[in-house]
C-alpha angles and dihedrals in degrees: 000000000000091000092050091050091052089051090053095049091049090052092053094049092049092052089051091054091049092056093049094053090052087072095052129078117289114255113264109252117237113262115260113250110277094015120125126215115254116252113253114259112248116238123201115258113251088235093053110117127200117218113248113241114206111221106156140022119295128170139163139190125219142161113268107279115236090247094055091042090054089050091051097050113098092007116054095002125041136167109285096038112140095242131044118234087247089068092056131085135207118228123197115186143156121253139176112252128214088261092057094249123128111248135170131223145170130247132179117217139162109283090235093063100035097106093044095051092048087054091055094052090048087054089051091048093050091052092047092240106165128231120199094213137341112207145132116288119256125231113283113237114189098218094047132068112256104267092207090064095046090051089044091235114176103222145149126189117060122140100225143120122277110270130211133173088275091054137259121353130215092252128078121254119244082241086074087068097041087244096119136064127199110208117204095335096195094052091041106043134176106259123191121218090259091052102258123147128189095225115058088206088064095057091100092057093060087086099081091185085077117097101204124154115285096015119133120220132182116288096000123134094279094054092042093048094052091042088055086067096040098259124141133222126236086215087078095056116119099203094056137334123258101180095175097051129096122169142171094232095040093241 
């Protein structure tokens, strides 16, 4: 009887082991003669990144980051400027470059007009109007030509005096408030009534009958986009022409 009980117990344990193996993976069959094992399929590394390709307009508004605020202090913003840095905003948006590629650049503007300005550059993007470069303005130095204009940087805030063909004036520019934008300065220069320009490289652009990339003309998409937010164009001035300049006050 004891031998029979042991046989029965052995049979029960064997059945239990068979049930557990049914939930595990099936054994791998032996390869057939002459067959080769398939190569393992490569899987992307979790650290692999895919370059982001810009295909449409994108823009954002933020407060001025500490690093940029530090860069501005003592250069484009100085004690005595009419607006504190806390009243300014940083825009970052996509734009179409002169090479047809979609790029992205920063711009500092007054907080009260940040949404409006972003909508303007969305209109320019949708129309395919090219910008040479969008970047933060450089410090204005009275005895030097404005580097932002020579490099044709589209920019806004820069605490500096108003500038004409004859040099700096005793009043502050609307750029000092972040309430003005210069668009493609080299292609849209300041031109005096007698045809003078401050930058020799801009002489070709005195002829406003030309239709070169980045030039602004009356009633074109740039003028209409700024007009849609109530801004005025320096190309309509009678005392001189400031073809790059758009401002909330018209000055």
